[in-house]
KOLMIMAR-689827 format. One record per residue: x negated, y negated, z negated of N, C-alpha, C in turn; residue number from 1. Coordinates in Angstrom, 1 decimal, padded with zeros to 4 digits. Each point is the difference from the previous one (the first is absolute). Layout:
X;Y;Z;X;Y;Z;X;Y;Z;NUM;
...
This chain:
-043.8;-026.1;079.6;000.9;000.9;-001.2;-000.6;001.5;000.1;1;
-000.3;000.5;-001.3;-000.4;001.1;-000.1;000.8;001.2;000.3;2;
-000.6;001.1;000.5;000.7;001.2;000.4;000.4;000.8;-000.8;3;
001.0;001.0;-000.1;000.5;000.9;-001.1;000.3;001.3;000.5;4;
000.4;000.6;-001.0;000.2;001.5;000.1;001.4;000.3;-000.5;5;
000.4;001.2;000.2;001.5;000.3;-000.3;000.4;-000.6;-001.6;6;
001.1;-000.4;-000.2;000.6;-000.3;-001.1;000.2;001.0;-001.2;7;
000.0;001.3;000.6;000.1;001.3;-000.6;-001.1;000.4;-000.8;8;
-001.5;-000.8;000.2;-000.9;000.3;-000.4;-000.1;000.3;-001.8;9;
000.7;-001.1;-000.3;000.2;000.0;-001.8;000.7;001.2;-000.4;10;
000.9;000.4;000.9;001.0;000.9;-000.8;-000.4;001.5;000.2;11;
-001.3;000.1;000.5;-000.7;001.2;000.1;-001.6;-000.1;-000.2;12;
-000.4;-000.4;-001.0;-001.3;-000.3;-000.6;-001.0;001.4;000.4;13;
-001.2;000.0;-000.2;-000.8;000.9;000.5;000.2;001.1;-001.4;14;
000.2;001.1;000.1;000.3;001.2;-000.9;-001.4;000.1;-000.7;15;
000.1;000.2;-001.5;-001.2;000.1;-000.7;000.0;001.1;-000.6;16;
-001.1;001.2;-000.4;000.3;000.9;-001.0;000.2;-000.6;-001.1;17;
000.2;001.1;-001.0;000.3;-000.6;-001.3;-001.3;000.3;-000.6;18;
-000.1;-000.8;-001.2;-001.2;-000.1;-000.7;000.7;-000.1;-001.5;19;
-000.4;001.1;-000.7;000.1;000.1;-001.3;-000.7;-000.8;-001.1;20;
001.1;-001.0;-000.5;-000.5;-000.6;-001.2;-001.3;000.3;-000.8;21;
-000.9;-000.7;-000.1;-001.1;000.3;-000.9;-001.2;000.4;001.0;22;
000.1;000.0;001.2;-000.7;000.2;001.0;-000.1;-000.9;001.0;23;
-001.5;-000.1;000.3;-000.3;-001.3;000.9;000.3;000.3;001.4;24;
000.5;-001.1;000.6;000.2;-000.1;001.5;-001.4;000.0;000.7;25;
-000.7;001.0;000.6;-001.2;000.1;000.5;-000.2;-000.8;001.4;26;
-000.9;-000.5;-000.1;-000.5;-001.1;001.1;-000.8;000.9;001.1;27;
-000.1;000.0;001.1;-000.7;000.5;001.1;-001.1;-000.6;000.5;28;
-001.2;000.3;-000.3;-001.4;-000.5;000.5;000.1;-000.3;001.4;29;
001.2;000.5;000.7;-000.1;-000.5;001.6;000.7;-001.2;000.1;30;
000.6;-000.7;-001.1;000.7;-001.2;000.1;-001.0;-000.9;-000.5;31;
-001.1;000.2;-000.4;-000.9;-001.2;-000.4;-001.1;-000.3;001.2;32;
000.4;-001.2;000.6;-000.7;-000.2;001.1;-000.9;-001.3;-000.1;33;
-000.6;-000.2;-001.3;-000.8;-001.2;-000.4;-001.2;-000.1;001.0;34;
-000.4;001.2;000.8;-000.6;-000.1;001.0;000.3;-000.9;001.3;35;
001.0;-000.1;000.2;000.2;-000.6;001.3;000.0;-001.5;000.0;36;
-000.5;-000.4;000.9;000.2;-001.8;000.5;000.9;-000.2;000.5;37;
000.5;-001.4;000.0;000.9;-000.7;000.6;-000.3;000.2;001.7;38;
001.1;000.0;000.7;-000.5;-000.1;001.2;000.1;-001.4;000.4;39;
-000.8;-000.1;001.1;-000.3;-001.6;000.6;-001.0;-000.3;000.1;40;
-000.4;-001.4;000.7;-001.2;-000.4;000.0;-000.9;-000.4;-001.1;41;
-001.3;000.3;000.2;-000.9;-000.2;-001.2;-001.1;-001.0;000.5;42;
-000.5;-000.9;-000.8;-001.2;-001.2;000.3;-001.1;000.9;000.8;43;
-000.7;-000.6;000.8;-001.2;000.7;000.8;-001.0;000.3;-001.1;44;
-000.8;001.2;000.2;-000.9;000.6;-000.8;000.3;000.3;-001.4;45;
001.4;000.3;-000.3;000.8;000.2;-001.3;-000.3;001.6;-000.1;46;
-000.1;000.6;001.0;000.4;001.7;-000.2;-000.7;000.7;-000.8;47;
-001.3;-000.4;-000.1;-000.7;000.8;-001.1;000.3;-000.5;-001.5;48;
000.6;-001.1;-000.2;000.2;-000.4;-001.1;001.3;000.7;-000.5;49;
001.2;-000.1;001.0;001.1;000.3;-000.2;000.0;001.7;-000.2;50;
-001.0;000.8;000.7;-000.1;001.5;-000.2;-000.6;000.3;-001.5;51;
-000.7;-000.9;-000.5;-000.7;000.2;-001.0;001.1;-000.1;-001.5;52;
000.6;-001.1;000.3;001.0;-000.4;-001.0;001.3;001.1;-000.2;53;
000.4;000.4;001.3;001.0;001.0;-000.1;-000.5;001.2;-000.7;54;
-001.5;000.4;000.4;-000.7;001.4;-000.8;-000.1;-000.4;-001.5;55;
-000.1;-001.2;-000.3;-000.1;-000.2;-001.3;001.4;000.0;-000.8;56;
001.1;-000.6;000.7;001.4;000.3;-000.7;000.2;001.5;000.0;57;
-000.3;000.8;001.1;000.2;001.4;000.1;-000.6;000.8;-001.3;58;
-001.6;-000.5;-000.2;-000.6;000.8;-001.2;001.0;-000.2;-001.3;59;
000.3;-001.5;000.0;000.8;-000.2;-001.4;001.3;000.6;000.0;60;
000.6;000.3;001.3;001.4;000.5;-000.4;000.1;001.5;-000.2;61;
-001.0;000.8;000.7;-000.1;001.4;000.0;-000.8;000.2;-001.4;62;
-000.7;-000.6;-000.5;-000.9;000.4;-001.4;001.1;-000.5;-001.0;63;
001.2;-000.6;000.2;000.6;-000.2;-000.9;000.9;001.1;-000.7;64;
000.1;001.0;000.9;000.4;001.4;-000.6;-001.1;000.9;-000.2;65;
-001.2;-000.3;000.3;-001.0;000.8;-000.2;-001.2;-000.5;-000.7;66;
000.1;-000.2;-001.3;-001.1;-000.7;-001.0;-001.2;000.4;000.4;67;
-000.4;001.2;000.4;-001.4;000.4;000.3;-000.5;-000.6;001.1;68;
000.7;-000.5;001.3;-000.2;-000.3;001.2;000.7;000.4;001.1;69;
-000.3;-000.5;001.1;000.1;000.7;001.4;-001.0;000.1;001.0;70;
000.6;001.1;000.7;-001.4;000.7;000.7;-000.3;-000.7;001.4;71;
-001.1;-000.1;000.4;-000.1;-000.6;001.3;000.8;000.6;001.3;72;
000.2;001.2;-000.3;000.7;000.8;001.0;001.7;-000.4;-000.2;73;
000.5;-000.4;-001.1;001.2;-000.4;000.1;000.2;-001.3;000.4;74;
-000.8;-000.8;-000.4;000.0;-001.5;000.8;-000.4;-000.1;001.1;75;
-000.5;001.3;000.7;-000.3;-000.3;001.6;001.3;000.6;000.6;76;
000.5;001.0;-000.8;001.5;000.6;000.5;001.2;-001.0;000.2;77;
000.0;-000.5;-001.2;001.2;-001.2;-000.5;-000.1;-001.0;001.1;78;
-001.5;-000.6;000.1;-000.1;-001.3;000.7;000.0;000.2;001.5;79;
-000.2;001.0;000.3;000.1;000.8;001.6;-001.4;-000.7;000.5;80;
-000.9;-000.7;-000.5;-001.1;-000.3;000.5;-001.3;001.1;000.2;81;
-001.1;-000.3;000.5;-001.2;001.0;000.4;-000.7;000.1;-001.6;82;
-000.4;001.4;-000.3;-000.5;000.0;-001.4;-001.2;-001.0;-000.1;83;
-001.1;000.0;001.2;-001.0;-000.7;-000.1;000.3;-001.7;-000.2;84;
001.1;-000.3;000.4;000.4;-001.6;000.0;000.5;000.1;-001.5;85;
000.7;000.9;-000.6;000.8;-000.1;-001.1;-001.2;-000.2;-001.6;86;
-001.3;001.1;000.8;-001.0;-000.2;-001.0;-000.6;-001.1;-000.3;87;
-000.4;-000.6;001.2;-001.0;-001.4;000.1;001.0;-001.1;-000.6;88;
001.1;000.1;000.2;000.9;-000.8;-000.7;000.0;000.0;-001.5;89;
000.1;001.2;-000.6;-000.1;000.4;-001.2;-001.4;-000.4;-000.9;90;
-000.8;000.1;000.9;-001.6;-000.2;-000.4;-000.1;-001.6;-000.1;91;
000.7;-000.9;001.0;000.0;-001.5;-000.1;000.7;-000.1;-001.1;92;
001.1;000.5;-000.4;001.1;-000.6;-001.3;-000.9;000.3;-001.2;93;
-000.4;001.3;-000.3;-000.8;000.3;-000.9;-001.3;-000.8;-000.3;94;
-000.5;-000.5;001.0;-001.0;-000.9;-000.3;000.1;-001.5;-000.2;95;
001.4;-000.3;-000.3;000.4;-001.1;-000.5;000.6;000.1;-001.2;96;
000.3;001.3;-000.5;000.6;000.2;-001.3;001.8;000.4;000.1;97;
000.4;-000.1;001.4;001.5;000.1;000.1;000.5;001.4;-000.3;98;
-000.7;001.1;000.5;000.0;001.2;-000.1;-001.2;000.8;-000.9;99;
000.4;000.9;-000.6;-001.3;000.8;-000.3;000.1;001.5;000.1;100;
-001.0;000.8;000.0;000.1;001.4;000.5;-000.5;000.8;-001.5;101;
000.6;001.0;-000.3;-000.5;000.8;-001.1;-001.3;000.7;000.7;102;
-001.2;000.0;-000.7;-001.1;000.6;000.2;000.0;001.6;000.3;103;
001.2;000.3;-001.2;000.0;001.5;000.1;000.8;000.7;001.1;104;
001.4;-000.6;000.1;001.1;000.5;000.5;-000.1;-000.7;001.6;105;
-000.6;-000.9;000.3;-000.2;-000.9;000.9;001.6;-000.7;000.6;106;
000.8;000.1;-001.1;001.4;-000.6;000.3;-000.1;-001.4;-000.2;107;
001.0;-000.9;000.9;-000.1;-001.5;-000.5;001.3;-000.7;-000.4;108;
-000.5;-001.0;-000.8;001.4;-000.6;-000.7;-000.7;-001.6;-000.1;109;
000.9;-000.7;-000.3;-000.2;-001.5;000.0;-001.0;-000.4;-001.0;110;
-000.9;-001.0;000.5;-001.3;-000.4;-000.8;000.4;-001.2;-000.9;111;
-001.1;-000.1;-000.7;000.2;-001.2;-001.2;000.4;-001.2;000.9;112;
-000.5;-000.5;001.0;000.3;-001.5;000.9;001.5;000.1;-000.1;113;
000.7;001.3;000.8;001.5;000.0;000.2;000.5;-000.4;-001.1;114;
-000.5;000.7;-001.4;000.9;-000.3;-001.3;000.0;-001.4;-000.5;115;
-001.4;-000.5;000.3;-000.4;-001.6;-000.3;001.1;-000.7;000.9;116;
000.3;000.0;001.2;000.8;-000.6;000.8;001.3;000.1;-000.4;117;
000.4;000.8;-000.5;001.5;000.5;-000.4;000.3;-000.8;-001.4;118;
-001.3;-000.2;-001.0;000.3;-000.4;-001.2;000.0;-001.8;000.1;119;
-000.7;-000.3;001.2;000.0;-001.3;000.2;001.5;-000.6;000.6;120;
000.3;000.9;000.7;001.4;-000.4;000.6;001.2;-000.3;-001.3;121;
-000.2;001.1;-000.7;001.0;000.0;-001.4;-000.1;-001.3;-000.6;122;
-001.4;-000.5;000.0;-000.3;-001.1;-000.9;000.9;-001.5;000.5;123;
000.5;000.0;001.1;000.3;-000.8;000.8;001.6;-000.6;-000.7;124;
000.1;-001.1;-000.6;001.2;-000.3;-000.6;001.4;000.3;000.8;125;
-000.3;-000.2;001.1;001.1;000.0;001.2;000.0;001.3;000.7;126;
-000.5;001.1;-000.7;000.1;001.2;000.6;001.2;000.6;-000.1;127;
000.6;000.5;001.3;001.2;000.8;-000.2;000.2;000.9;-001.0;128;
-000.8;001.0;000.3;000.1;001.2;-000.9;000.0;-000.7;-001.2;129;
-001.0;-000.6;-000.5;-000.2;000.0;-001.7;001.4;-001.0;-000.5;130;
000.8;-000.7;001.1;001.0;-001.0;-000.4;001.3;001.2;-000.1;131;
-000.2;000.9;000.9;001.0;001.2;000.0;000.1;001.0;-001.3;132;
-001.1;000.1;-000.7;-000.1;001.1;-000.9;001.0;000.2;-001.1;133;
000.5;-001.0;-000.4;001.0;-000.2;-001.3;001.3;000.4;000.7;134;
000.4;-000.5;001.2;001.3;000.2;000.8;-000.1;001.9;000.0;135;
-001.1;000.3;000.7;000.0;001.4;000.3;000.2;000.9;-001.4;136;
-000.3;-000.5;-001.2;000.2;001.0;-001.1;001.1;-000.5;-000.4;137;
000.7;-001.1;000.0;001.4;-000.4;-000.3;001.0;001.2;000.9;138;
-000.2;000.0;001.4;000.5;000.9;000.8;000.0;001.5;-000.3;139;
-001.4;000.3;-000.3;000.3;001.4;-000.3;000.6;000.4;-001.4;140;
-000.3;-000.9;-000.8;000.9;000.1;-001.5;001.4;000.0;000.2;141;
000.5;-000.9;000.8;001.4;-000.3;000.1;000.7;001.3;000.8;142;
-000.8;000.5;001.1;000.8;001.0;000.8;-000.6;001.3;-000.4;143;
-001.0;000.2;-000.8;-000.4;001.3;-000.5;-000.5;000.9;001.2;144;
-000.3;-000.9;001.2;-000.6;000.8;001.3;-001.2;-000.7;-000.1;145;
-000.6;000.2;001.4;-001.1;-000.5;000.6;000.1;-001.4;000.8;146;
-000.9;-000.9;-000.3;000.0;-001.4;000.8;-001.1;000.0;000.4;147;
000.3;-001.1;001.2;-001.3;-000.1;001.0;-000.1;-001.4;000.3;148;
-001.1;-000.4;000.3;-000.3;-001.6;000.6;-000.6;000.7;001.7;149;
000.5;-000.5;001.0;-000.4;000.4;001.3;-000.3;-001.3;000.8;150;
-001.2;-000.4;000.2;-000.3;-001.3;000.6;-000.1;000.3;001.6;151;
000.2;-001.3;000.7;-000.3;000.1;001.2;-001.1;-000.2;000.6;152;
-000.5;000.6;001.0;-001.0;-000.2;000.6;-000.1;000.1;001.8;153;
000.5;-001.1;000.6;000.2;-000.1;001.1;001.2;000.7;000.4;154;
000.2;001.1;000.6;001.1;000.8;000.6;000.1;001.3;-000.9;155;
-000.8;-000.2;-001.0;000.0;001.2;-001.0;000.4;-000.2;-001.3;156;
000.3;000.9;-001.0;000.3;-000.2;-001.3;-001.0;001.0;-000.7;157;
-000.6;-000.7;-001.1;-001.1;000.9;-000.8;000.7;-000.1;-001.6;158;
-000.2;001.4;-000.6;000.6;-000.2;-001.2;-001.2;-000.4;-000.8;159;
000.2;-000.8;-000.7;-001.4;-000.4;-000.9;000.0;000.4;-001.4;160;
001.5;-000.1;-000.6;000.3;000.4;-001.1;001.0;000.9;-000.4;161;
000.1;000.7;-001.0;001.2;000.8;-000.4;-000.1;000.4;-001.4;162;
001.0;000.1;-000.7;000.2;000.0;-001.5;001.2;001.2;-000.1;163;
-000.5;001.1;-001.1;001.0;000.8;-000.2;000.8;-000.6;-001.3;164;
001.3;000.7;000.4;001.0;-000.3;-000.9;000.2;001.0;-001.4;165;
000.4;-000.2;-001.2;000.3;001.0;-000.7;000.9;001.3;-000.1;166;
000.5;000.2;001.2;001.1;000.8;000.5;-000.8;001.6;000.2;167;
000.6;000.7;000.5;-000.8;001.6;000.5;-000.5;-000.3;001.2;168;
001.1;-000.5;000.8;-000.8;-000.1;001.4;-001.1;-000.4;000.3;169;
-000.7;000.7;000.8;-001.4;-000.6;000.6;000.0;-000.2;001.4;170;
-000.1;-001.1;000.7;000.3;-000.1;001.2;-001.4;-000.4;000.8;171;
-000.8;001.2;000.6;-001.0;-000.2;000.8;000.1;000.1;001.4;172;
001.1;-000.7;000.4;000.0;-000.3;001.8;-000.6;-001.0;000.1;173;
-000.5;-000.8;-000.7;-001.0;-001.5;000.4;-000.9;-000.1;-001.4;174;
-001.2;000.0;000.7;-001.4;-000.4;-000.9;-000.5;-001.3;000.2;175;
-000.7;-000.3;-000.8;-001.0;-001.4;000.2;-000.8;000.3;000.9;176;
000.0;-000.7;001.1;-000.8;000.0;001.2;000.8;000.4;001.2;177;
000.8;000.8;000.0;001.2;000.5;001.1;000.0;-001.2;000.6;178;
000.0;000.3;001.5;000.3;-001.3;000.8;000.9;000.6;001.3;179;
001.1;-000.7;000.1;000.9;000.6;001.2;000.2;-001.5;000.8;180;
000.8;000.4;001.2;000.6;-001.1;000.7;001.0;-000.7;-000.3;181;
000.3;-001.5;-000.2;001.2;-000.4;-000.8;001.1;000.7;000.6;182;
000.8;-000.1;-001.2;001.5;001.1;000.4;000.0;001.1;-000.3;183;
-001.3;000.8;-000.4;000.0;001.1;-000.6;000.2;000.0;-001.4;184;
000.8;000.4;-001.0;000.2;-000.2;-001.3;000.7;-001.2;-000.2;185;
000.5;000.4;-001.2;000.9;-001.4;-000.5;-000.6;-001.3;-000.3;186;
-001.2;000.0;-000.4;-000.6;-001.1;-000.3;-000.7;-000.9;001.3;187;
-000.2;001.0;000.9;-000.6;-000.5;001.3;001.3;-000.2;000.7;188;
001.0;000.6;000.3;001.1;-000.5;000.7;000.6;-001.3;-000.8;189;
000.1;-000.3;-001.1;000.3;-001.1;-000.7;-000.9;-001.0;000.7;190;
-001.4;000.1;000.0;-000.5;-001.1;000.7;000.2;-000.5;001.5;191;
000.5;001.2;000.6;000.1;000.0;001.6;001.3;-000.9;000.1;192;
001.0;000.4;-001.1;001.2;-000.4;000.3;000.0;-001.5;-000.5;193;
-001.0;-000.4;-000.5;000.1;-001.5;-000.2;-000.7;-001.1;000.6;194;
-000.5;000.8;001.2;-000.6;-000.7;001.1;001.0;-000.5;000.9;195;
-000.6;-001.1;001.0;001.1;-000.3;000.9;000.1;001.3;001.1;196;
001.5;-000.3;000.8;-000.3;000.8;001.0;-000.8;000.3;000.8;197;
-000.7;-001.1;000.7;-001.4;-000.1;000.8;-001.0;000.8;-000.7;198;
-000.3;-000.3;-001.3;-000.9;000.7;-000.6;000.2;001.5;-000.1;199;
001.0;000.3;-000.2;000.7;001.4;000.2;-000.7;000.7;001.1;200;
000.4;-000.5;001.0;-000.3;000.5;001.3;-001.6;000.1;000.3;201;
-000.7;-000.8;-000.5;-001.5;-000.1;000.2;-000.3;001.1;-000.9;202;
000.3;000.2;-001.2;-000.3;001.3;-000.9;000.2;001.1;000.7;203;
001.2;000.1;000.7;000.6;001.2;000.6;-001.0;000.4;001.1;204;
-000.3;-001.1;000.8;-001.2;000.2;001.1;-001.4;000.5;-000.4;205;
-000.2;-000.6;-001.0;-001.3;000.1;-000.6;-000.3;001.5;-000.7;206;
001.0;000.5;-000.6;-000.2;001.5;-000.6;000.9;000.9;000.8;207;
000.1;000.0;001.3;000.9;000.8;000.8;-000.9;001.5;000.1;208;
-001.3;000.1;000.3;-000.9;000.7;-000.1;000.0;001.3;-001.1;209;
-000.2;-000.9;-001.1;000.0;000.7;-001.4;001.0;000.2;-000.3;210;
001.3;-000.3;000.2;001.1;000.6;-000.5;000.5;001.2;000.7;211;
-000.9;000.5;001.1;000.5;001.3;000.6;-000.5;001.0;-000.9;212;
-000.2;-000.1;-001.2;-000.3;000.9;-001.2;001.3;000.1;-000.9;213;
001.0;-001.0;000.3;001.1;-000.3;-001.2;001.1;000.3;001.0;214;
000.6;000.9;000.2;001.1;000.6;001.2;001.4;-001.1;-000.6;215;
000.0;-000.2;-001.2;001.3;-000.6;-000.2;-000.1;-001.9;-000.1;216;
-001.1;-000.1;000.8;-000.2;-001.4;-000.2;-000.3;-000.6;001.3;217;
000.8;000.2;001.3;-000.4;-000.5;000.9;000.5;-001.4;000.2;218;
-000.1;-001.0;001.1;000.3;-001.1;000.1;001.8;-000.5;-000.4;219;
000.8;000.8;000.5;001.6;-000.1;-000.4;000.2;000.2;-001.2;220;
-000.7;001.4;-000.6;000.2;000.2;-001.3;-000.2;-001.1;-001.1;221;
-001.2;-000.8;000.2;-000.8;-000.8;-000.8;001.0;-001.5;000.3;222;
000.5;-000.2;001.0;000.6;-001.1;000.2;001.4;000.1;-000.7;223;
000.6;001.3;-000.1;001.2;000.0;-000.8;-000.2;000.1;-001.5;224;
-001.3;000.5;-000.3;-000.2;000.0;-001.5;-000.4;-001.5;-000.4;225;
-000.2;-000.8;000.6;-000.2;-001.4;-000.1;000.9;-000.7;000.1;226;
001.1;000.2;000.7;001.4;-000.7;-000.1;000.6;000.5;-001.2;227;
000.3;001.3;-000.5;000.2;000.6;-001.1;-000.2;-000.7;-001.3;228;
-001.4;000.0;-000.1;-000.9;-000.7;-001.3;000.4;-001.4;-000.1;229;
000.1;-000.8;001.0;000.3;-001.3;000.1;001.6;-000.2;-000.7;230;
000.9;000.8;000.6;001.4;-000.1;-000.4;000.1;000.5;-001.6;231;
-000.8;001.1;-000.3;000.1;000.3;-001.3;-000.6;-000.7;-001.2;232;
-001.2;-000.8;000.7;-000.6;-000.7;-001.0;-001.5;000.7;-000.5;233;
-000.2;001.0;000.4;-000.9;000.8;-000.3;-000.5;001.1;000.8;234;
-000.7;000.6;-000.1;-000.5;001.1;001.0;000.0;001.6;-000.9;235;
000.3;000.9;001.0;000.4;001.2;-000.8;-000.8;001.3;001.1;236;
-000.8;000.7;-000.6;-000.3;001.3;000.5;000.7;001.0;-000.6;237;
000.9;000.5;001.1;000.5;001.4;-000.6;-000.7;001.3;000.4;238;
-001.1;000.0;-000.6;-000.6;001.3;000.4;-000.7;000.0;001.5;239;
-000.2;-000.9;000.8;-000.5;000.2;001.4;-001.5;000.4;000.1;240;
-000.9;-000.8;-001.0;-001.3;000.4;000.1;-000.2;001.3;-000.8;241;
000.1;000.2;-000.9;-000.1;001.3;-000.9;001.4;000.8;-000.4;242;
000.3;000.6;000.3;001.3;000.8;-000.4;000.0;000.2;-001.6;243;
001.1;-000.7;-000.4;000.3;000.1;-001.3;-000.4;-001.3;-000.8;244;
-000.8;-000.9;000.6;-000.4;-001.4;-000.6;000.6;-001.0;000.6;245;
001.1;-000.6;-001.0;000.8;-001.3;000.4;-000.6;-000.9;-000.6;246;
000.0;-001.2;000.5;-000.5;-001.2;-000.7;001.0;-001.3;000.4;247;
000.0;-001.0;-000.5;000.6;-001.5;000.0;-001.3;-000.9;000.2;248;
000.0;-000.8;000.7;-000.9;-001.2;000.1;000.5;-001.6;-000.1;249;
-000.8;-001.0;-000.2;000.4;-001.4;000.1;-001.3;-000.8;000.0;250;
000.1;-000.7;001.5;-001.4;-000.8;000.1;-000.1;-000.9;-001.1;251;
-001.2;-000.3;000.1;-000.8;-001.1;-000.7;-000.6;-001.1;000.9;252;
000.6;-001.4;000.0;-000.5;-001.0;000.5;-001.1;-000.8;-000.6;253;
-000.8;-000.4;000.7;-001.2;-000.8;-000.6;000.6;-001.5;-000.1;254;
-001.1;-001.0;-000.4;000.5;-001.3;-000.1;000.3;-000.6;001.3;255;
-000.5;000.4;001.0;000.7;-001.0;001.6;001.0;001.0;000.0;256;
000.7;001.3;-000.7;001.4;000.5;000.5;-000.2;000.8;001.1;257;
-001.4;000.8;-000.1;-000.2;001.0;001.0;000.4;001.3;-000.7;258;
000.3;001.2;000.7;000.2;001.2;-000.6;-001.4;000.4;000.0;259;
-000.8;000.3;-001.0;-001.2;000.7;-000.2;-000.2;001.3;-000.6;260;
001.4;000.3;-000.5;-000.4;001.2;-000.7;001.4;000.5;-000.9;261;
000.4;001.0;-000.7;001.3;000.3;-000.3;-000.4;000.9;-001.0;262;
000.8;000.1;-001.1;000.2;000.8;-001.0;001.0;001.3;000.3;263;
-000.3;001.1;-000.3;001.0;001.3;000.1;000.2;000.6;-001.0;264;
001.0;000.9;-000.3;000.0;001.0;-001.2;000.5;001.5;000.8;265;
-000.8;000.7;-000.4;000.3;001.7;000.8;000.4;000.8;-001.1;266;
001.0;000.9;000.6;000.4;001.1;-000.8;000.2;001.1;001.0;267;
001.0;000.8;-000.4;000.7;001.2;000.6;001.4;-000.7;000.6;268;
000.4;000.8;000.9;001.6;-000.3;000.5;000.8;000.0;-000.9;269;
000.2;000.7;-001.2;000.8;000.4;-000.8;000.4;-001.2;-001.1;270;
-001.2;-000.8;-000.2;000.1;-001.3;-000.8;-000.3;-001.1;000.8;271;
000.6;-000.1;001.0;000.1;-001.3;000.9;001.3;000.2;000.8;272;
001.1;000.1;-000.8;001.3;-000.4;000.7;000.3;-001.6;000.1;273;
001.0;-000.1;000.9;000.2;-001.5;000.5;000.4;-000.8;-001.3;274;
000.2;000.2;-001.0;000.0;-000.5;-001.1;-001.1;-000.6;-000.7;275;
-001.1;001.0;-000.2;-001.2;-000.1;-000.4;-000.8;-000.8;001.1;276;
000.1;000.4;001.2;-000.7;-001.2;000.9;000.4;-001.2;-000.2;277;
001.1;-000.4;-000.2;000.4;-001.5;-000.3;-000.9;-000.6;-001.3;278;
000.0;001.0;-001.1;-000.5;-000.5;-001.0;-001.5;000.0;000.1;279;
-000.6;000.7;000.5;-001.6;000.1;000.2;-000.2;-001.1;000.8;280;
000.9;-000.5;001.2;-000.3;-001.1;000.7;000.2;-001.2;-000.4;281;
000.6;-000.1;-001.0;000.1;-001.4;-000.9;-001.4;000.0;-000.9;282;
-000.3;001.1;-000.7;-001.1;-000.2;-000.8;-001.1;-000.5;001.0;283;
-000.4;000.8;001.3;-001.1;-000.2;000.6;000.2;-001.4;000.3;284;
001.3;-000.6;000.8;000.0;-001.1;000.4;-000.3;-001.4;-001.0;285;
000.0;000.6;-001.4;-000.4;-000.9;-001.0;-001.2;-000.2;-000.3;286;
-000.7;001.4;000.4;-001.4;-000.4;-000.5;-000.8;-000.3;001.1;287;
000.7;000.3;001.2;-000.6;-000.9;001.1;000.0;-001.6;000.1;288;
001.1;-000.4;-000.6;000.1;-001.3;-000.1;-001.2;-000.6;-001.3;289;
-000.2;000.6;-000.8;-000.9;-000.2;-001.3;-001.4;000.0;000.7;290;
-000.2;000.9;000.8;-001.5;-000.1;000.8;000.0;-000.9;000.8;291;
001.0;-000.5;000.8;000.1;-001.2;000.9;-000.3;-001.2;-000.7;292;
000.8;-000.2;-001.1;-000.2;-001.3;-000.9;-001.6;000.0;-000.4;293;
-000.6;001.3;-000.4;-001.4;-000.2;-000.5;-000.7;-000.2;001.1;294;
000.0;000.1;001.2;-000.7;000.0;001.3;000.2;-001.6;000.6;295;
001.0;-000.4;-000.6;000.1;-001.5;000.2;-000.8;-000.8;-001.0;296;
000.1;000.3;-001.3;-001.1;-000.5;-000.8;-001.2;000.2;-000.1;297;
-000.4;001.0;000.6;-001.3;000.2;000.3;-000.8;-000.6;001.0;298;
001.0;-000.2;001.1;-000.5;-001.0;001.2;-000.1;-001.5;-000.7;299;
001.0;-000.3;-000.7;-000.1;-001.3;-000.4;-001.2;-000.3;-000.7;300;
-000.3;001.0;-001.0;-001.0;-000.3;-000.8;-001.5;000.2;000.7;301;
000.1;000.6;001.2;-001.2;-000.1;000.8;-000.2;-001.4;000.6;302;
001.1;-000.5;000.6;-000.1;-001.3;000.5;-000.6;-001.2;-001.2;303;
000.6;000.2;-001.0;-000.3;-000.8;-001.2;-001.5;000.1;-000.1;304;
-000.7;001.0;000.1;-001.5;000.1;-000.2;-000.8;-000.1;001.2;305;
001.0;-000.4;001.0;-000.7;-000.4;001.2;-000.5;001.2;000.9;306;
000.8;001.3;-000.2;-000.4;001.1;000.8;001.2;000.2;001.1;307;
-000.3;000.8;001.2;001.1;000.2;000.9;001.0;000.5;-000.4;308;
């Protein structure tokens, strides 16, 4: 039996600062923790590989907001690793084409080989991102807000796609590459809530250290949010991550009926009253079912061609 918190928690949701229509809900860089690795055992001898991949991911996330690139000093500061170690890893990644350094500014950004791998991944007919593109567009158009695809990676959720709607609100509380423990944010919470109780407890144990950065998401709070999401049929983030940014999320299940991702729509509190939450949840569930069906068909197609 999962633990709980006060039943009055819903009656007093976190206060949010007012956000004027037409202005973006600004996300804070401190919430972007893509460089944080899952806690837990690692295969023997894999530490250097893991560090290189974490640094590669960090280059991509930081350079996302800085087209000119990111400095060695900032990579050192954010990663928390010694400067000499970061430099050696960057040199190795650059030699293989996964990062590149501007010869004039000495700033780093993703290299051609990283872009090639991204392109190859998108060519896979069963790629979740490709299969979700039309759904994200429909969700953004129907809601006039911002839609997102969050994909599960272990005990974390990674934002892989976002689609702006035609409305005046631009929500920047979540960007492609942002990575949070499962349960942090509407899409991530939708995934967590679709797991079994035992799996939820495993996630909470795995992310306990990382969640110290998130004061509103201790174990009891997340257990409560999971129960509320299951009862409602959708996950709601009422400004718990970034004040003023509200969102609704619904999980996406793969061909084996495992919760592997989630769609969400984010806006501001004034645009997400209870009636609209229900309307958006219905749209999200419809698109999640569409992608689930596409994933089932893709798996059947691979089996027909003799692929796993």
